[in-house]
C-alpha positions in Angstrom: 0.0 0.0 0.0 1.2 3.5 -0.8 1.1 5.9 2.2 0.8 9.6 1.7 3.5 11.7 3.5 2.5 14.6 5.7 5.5 16.5 4.4 5.6 16.2 0.7 6.8 19.6 -0.4 10.3 19.8 1.2 12.1 18.0 -1.6 13.5 15.5 0.9 13.3 11.8 0.2 15.0 8.7 1.7 16.4 5.9 -0.4 16.0 2.6 1.5 17.2 -1.0 1.2 17.2 -4.0 3.4 18.9 -7.4 3.5 17.1 -10.2 5.3 17.6 -13.8 6.6 15.2 -15.0 3.8 12.1 -14.2 1.9 9.4 -15.6 4.1 7.1 -13.6 6.4 8.9 -15.0 9.5 12.3 -13.9 8.3 14.1 -11.0 9.8 15.7 -7.8 8.6 19.5 -8.0 9.3 20.8 -5.0 7.4 19.2 -1.6 6.7 20.7 1.2 4.6 19.2 4.7 4.0 20.5 7.7 2.0 19.0 11.2 2.3 18.1 12.9 -1.0 17.3 16.6 -1.5 15.6 17.3 -4.8 16.8 13.9 -6.0 20.5 14.5 -5.1 22.2 12.7 -2.2 23.1 15.1 0.6 25.8 12.8 2.2 23.7 11.9 5.2 23.2 8.1 5.5 22.0 5.5 8.0 23.5 2.0 8.1 23.1 -0.8 10.6 23.3 -4.6 11.0 20.8 -6.3 13.3 20.8 -9.5 15.4 17.9 -11.7 14.0 17.3 -13.1 17.5 17.7 -16.7 16.7 16.5 -16.8 13.1 19.3 -18.2 11.0 20.4 -16.8 7.7 19.0 -19.0 4.9 21.8 -20.4 2.7 20.1 -18.9 -0.4 20.1 -15.4 1.2 23.7 -15.9 2.4 24.7 -16.6 -1.2 23.3 -13.2 -2.2 24.5 -10.8 0.5 27.2 -12.8 2.4 26.0 -11.8 5.9 26.7 -14.6 8.2 25.1 -15.6 11.5 28.5 -15.0 13.2 28.7 -11.4 12.0 25.3 -10.7 13.5 25.8 -12.2 17.0 26.9 -8.9 18.7 24.7 -6.5 16.7 21.7 -4.7 18.2 18.2 -5.9 17.6 16.0 -4.1 15.1 13.5 -3.2 17.8 16.1 -1.4 19.8 16.8 0.9 16.9 13.3 1.8 15.8 13.4 5.3 17.3 16.6 6.1 15.4 15.2 4.7 12.1 12.0 6.8 12.4 14.1 9.9 13.3 16.1 9.5 10.1 13.1 8.8 7.9 10.9 11.6 9.4 7.7 11.9 7.4 9.4 12.1 4.0 8.8 9.7 1.0 10.7 6.4 0.9 12.3 5.4 -2.4 12.9 1.6 -2.8 13.3 -1.0 -5.5 10.5 -3.6 -5.3 9.4 -1.5 -2.3 6.6 -3.8 -1.1 9.1 -6.3 0.1 11.3 -3.9 2.1 8.3 -2.1 3.6 6.6 -5.4 4.6 9.7 -6.7 6.3 10.3 -3.4 8.2 6.7 -3.3 9.3 6.9 -6.9 10.5 9.9 -5.9 12.6 8.0 -3.0 14.0 5.0 -5.2 14.9 7.2 -7.7 16.6 8.3 -5.0 19.1 4.8 -4.0 20.0 1.3 -4.5 18.6 0.6 -0.9 19.3 3.7 0.5 17.6 3.0 2.9 14.7 3.9 1.4 11.3 5.7 3.3 8.6 3.4 6.2 7.7 5.6 7.5 4.8 4.7 7.7 1.1 6.4 4.9 -0.8 7.9 5.4 -4.2 8.7 2.1 -6.0 11.5 2.5 -8.6 10.7 -1.0 -10.0 7.2 0.2 -10.8 8.6 3.4 -12.4 11.1 1.4 -14.4 8.5 -1.0 -15.7 6.3 1.8 -16.9 9.3 3.5 -18.7 10.9 0.3 -20.0 8.3 -2.4 -20.4 9.7 -5.9 -21.1 13.2 -4.8 -20.2 15.5 -6.0 -17.4 14.4 -3.6 -14.7 16.3 -5.2 -11.9 18.8 -3.0 -10.1 21.6 -4.5 -12.0 19.6 -4.0 -15.3 19.0 -0.4 -14.6 22.6 0.2 -13.7 23.7 -1.3 -17.0 21.1 0.8 -18.8 22.3 4.0 -17.2 26.0 3.0 -17.4 26.4 3.0 -13.6 29.5 1.2 -12.3 28.6 -2.3 -10.9 32.2 -3.4 -10.0 31.6 -3.2 -6.2 28.3 -5.1 -6.4 29.8 -7.7 -8.6 32.8 -8.2 -6.3 31.2 -7.7 -2.9 27.6 -8.9 -3.5 24.4 -7.2 -2.4 24.6 -4.8 0.6 21.9 -2.4 1.9 24.0 0.8 1.8 25.8 0.0 -1.5 22.4 -0.9 -3.1 21.0 2.4 -1.9 23.9 4.3 -3.5 23.2 2.5 -6.8 19.5 3.0 -6.5 19.9 6.8 -5.8 21.8 7.1 -9.1 19.1 5.1 -10.9 16.3 7.1 -9.3 17.9 10.3 -10.5 18.1 9.0 -14.0 14.5 7.7 -13.9 13.1 11.1 -12.8 15.3 14.1 -13.7 17.6 12.2 -16.1 21.0 13.6 -15.3 22.6 12.1 -18.3 19.8 13.1 -20.7 20.7 14.6 -24.0 21.9 18.1 -24.0 19.2 20.8 -24.0 16.4 18.5 -22.7 16.4 15.9 -25.4 17.0 18.2 -28.4 18.0 15.9 -31.3 21.8 15.9 -31.7 22.0 15.0 -35.4 24.9 16.6 -37.2 24.2 20.0 -38.7 21.6 21.2 -36.2 24.0 23.3 -34.3 24.2 21.2 -31.1 26.5 18.3 -32.2 29.7 20.0 -31.2 28.3 20.7 -27.7 27.4 17.1 -27.3 30.9 16.0 -28.4 32.4 18.1 -25.7 30.0 17.4 -22.8 29.1 13.7 -23.3 32.5 12.4 -22.4 32.6 14.6 -19.3 29.3 13.3 -18.1 30.4 9.7 -18.5 33.7 10.3 -16.7 32.3 12.1 -13.7 28.6 11.7 -12.9 28.8 14.5 -10.3 29.6 17.2 -12.9 27.1 20.0 -12.9 25.5 19.4 -9.5 24.2 22.6 -7.9 25.9 24.3 -5.0 24.0 25.1 -1.8 22.8 28.6 -3.1 21.6 27.2 -6.4 19.8 24.3 -4.6 18.1 26.8 -2.4 16.9 28.9 -5.4 15.6 25.7 -7.1 13.7 24.8 -3.9 12.1 28.2 -3.8 11.2 28.0 -7.4 9.5 24.6 -6.8 7.5 26.0 -3.9 6.4 28.9 -6.0 5.2 26.6 -8.7 3.4 24.4 -6.2 5.6 21.3 -6.8 
């Protein structure tokens, strides 16, 4: 279910990903990563924590994906003990996740385990898998597939396996591409055929964008002006 945030006009969103002991309803969240976005751009604020699954063993199939062992989790805090910190980071802002229903269901299950009266996640949920399927029907819209489509480096994921914070970093880049399209053609999709006056610009700019995906990001003053413009327009 998609929840509507009480604070939708700030431009703040939180990219979220979990790793679990398995895929069943009784399985536990053992890693949570979150990255703060402001107007689709990471601010540098993150949350990352491993959790003790309180006796639920990591399924071999899950271990093969994320590599998180039972031994690693023995001295970690429980999810229930960190709920206040998790809610404090999320605030009331939209959550961005890939195949979001799984992550939200697993987190809400953890919340319910702590107390039957505990408030569940009230945030609006933005599912990047749903967005990708609408934009690219019949394509590979897994996180790896989107990274390949947008030429986002997968070396760490290929060598280290899945990880909640790493996957958040990759998803943040994919989400930016899916929404504001940072590597979109110059001049907002103006055709770049030779002779239209823009091809020489593309030849100069395109290699720079591929080399450093951070090129052209706004500074704090520019970001503030953009936020004020958004509010003026009612976005």
